[in-house]
C-alpha positions in Angstrom: 12.2 -12.5 13.6 9.2 -12.2 16.0 8.7 -8.5 15.0 8.6 -9.6 11.3 6.1 -12.3 12.1 3.9 -9.9 13.9 4.2 -7.2 11.2 3.2 -9.6 8.4 0.4 -11.3 10.4 -1.2 -7.9 11.1 -0.8 -6.6 7.6 -4.1 -5.8 6.0 -6.1 -7.3 8.9 -7.3 -4.9 11.6 -8.7 -7.8 13.7 -5.4 -9.8 13.7 -3.7 -10.4 17.1 -0.3 -10.9 15.5 0.0 -14.5 16.8 -0.9 -16.4 13.6 0.1 -16.2 10.0 -1.9 -17.5 7.1 -0.5 -18.9 3.8 -1.2 -15.8 1.8 0.8 -13.6 4.3 3.5 -16.2 4.7 4.0 -16.2 0.9 4.1 -12.4 0.9 6.7 -12.5 3.7 8.8 -14.9 1.6 8.6 -12.6 -1.4 9.2 -9.4 0.4 12.2 -10.7 2.3 13.7 -12.3 -0.8 13.5 -15.9 0.5 11.6 -16.8 -2.7 13.8 -16.8 -5.8 15.5 -19.2 -8.1 16.2 -21.9 -5.5 13.0 -21.4 -3.5 9.7 -21.3 -5.5 6.2 -20.4 -4.5 5.4 -24.1 -4.6 8.1 -24.8 -2.1 6.8 -22.2 0.2 3.2 -23.5 0.0 4.4 -27.1 0.5 6.4 -26.0 3.6 3.5 -24.1 5.0 1.1 -27.0 4.6 3.6 -29.4 6.2 3.9 -27.3 9.4 0.4 -26.0 9.9 -1.9 -28.0 12.2 -4.2 -30.5 10.5 -7.5 -28.8 9.6 -5.9 -25.4 10.5 -5.3 -22.5 8.2 -2.6 -20.7 10.1 0.8 -21.2 11.7 2.2 -19.8 15.0 5.7 -18.4 15.6 7.1 -21.8 16.5 5.9 -23.4 13.3 7.0 -20.3 11.4 10.6 -20.8 12.7 10.5 -24.5 11.6 9.3 -23.5 8.2 12.2 -21.0 7.8 14.7 -23.7 8.9 13.4 -26.0 6.1 13.4 -23.2 3.5 16.9 -22.2 4.6 18.2 -25.6 3.5 16.9 -24.9 -0.1 17.8 -21.2 -0.1 21.4 -21.7 1.2 22.3 -25.3 0.2 26.1 -24.8 0.3 26.3 -23.2 3.8 26.6 -25.1 7.1 23.6 -25.4 9.5 24.7 -22.4 11.7 25.6 -20.2 8.7 22.1 -21.1 7.2 20.4 -20.0 10.3 22.3 -16.8 10.5 21.7 -16.0 6.8 18.0 -16.6 7.2 17.8 -14.5 10.3 19.5 -11.7 8.4 17.1 -12.0 5.5 14.0 -12.0 7.8 14.9 -9.8 10.8 13.3 -6.4 11.3 11.5 -6.4 7.9 7.9 -5.3 7.2 5.4 -5.7 4.4 6.2 -3.7 1.3 3.4 -1.8 -0.4 5.5 0.2 -2.9 4.7 -0.7 -6.5 1.7 -2.8 -5.7 -0.8 -0.5 -7.4 0.4 1.9 -10.2 -1.7 4.7 -11.6 -2.4 4.3 -15.3 -0.6 7.1 -17.3 -1.2 6.3 -20.9 -3.7 7.0 -23.6 -7.2 8.0 -22.5 -6.4 8.5 -18.9 -3.9 11.3 -19.7 -6.5 13.0 -21.9 -9.2 12.7 -19.4 -7.2 14.1 -16.5 -5.7 17.0 -18.3 -7.4 20.0 -16.7 -6.3 22.4 -19.4 -8.7 20.7 -21.9 -11.8 21.1 -19.6 -14.5 23.3 -20.9 -17.8 24.9 -19.5 -18.5 24.7 -15.8 -15.9 22.1 -15.3 -13.2 24.6 -16.3 -14.2 26.8 -13.4 -13.3 24.0 -10.8 -9.6 24.2 -11.5 -7.0 26.9 -11.1 -4.3 27.9 -13.6 -1.9 25.3 -12.2 -4.4 22.5 -12.7 -5.2 22.0 -9.0 -8.8 21.8 -7.8 -10.4 24.8 -6.1 -12.5 22.7 -3.8 -15.8 24.2 -2.7 -14.9 27.5 -4.2 -14.9 25.9 -7.7 -18.2 23.9 -7.2 -20.6 26.1 -5.3 -21.7 29.5 -6.2 -20.9 31.5 -3.1 -23.3 34.1 -1.9 -22.2 37.7 -2.2 -23.4 39.3 0.9 -22.3 42.9 0.0 -25.8 44.2 -0.4 -25.4 45.0 -4.1 -27.0 43.3 -7.1 -24.8 40.8 -8.9 -23.2 42.9 -11.8 -23.6 46.4 -10.3 -20.6 48.5 -11.4 -20.8 51.2 -8.7 -20.2 48.9 -5.7 -18.7 50.5 -2.6 -19.2 54.1 -4.0 -22.1 55.2 -1.7 -19.8 56.4 1.1 -17.6 58.4 -1.3 -20.5 60.3 -2.7 -22.3 61.2 0.5 
């Protein structure tokens, strides 16, 4: 459970030491580990967090975290005995990390599809993409210098050595 606590406390915060968990991250932990559901609501989680955090504080430590989980286990598993609750809660929380999949989805419909379809680009923008629709990078944006020694559209390039 300590690994899970540290993983969630450091999630999204590069300055975090991993020793304290705020309410937002505690709620995320409860959602991601499926503690929150029909029996345990977000309100229950918030009340539990407020009950165990120090007065005037905004975070909880690992000791307070475990106490919160014990209280939430009573609501999450009402028909199990004390030891079974503890084991079930440990199983839910142990070795889990924050989930990021599905948090931000790219828009695919309507105007976005038309605007990102490279086959419909015209003019100089068309030059920036290959046949497969992938960008060419600098080659597509910058006119690269031709250092061959010939003028731009000269048809007889590389023929001097053949004639002399």
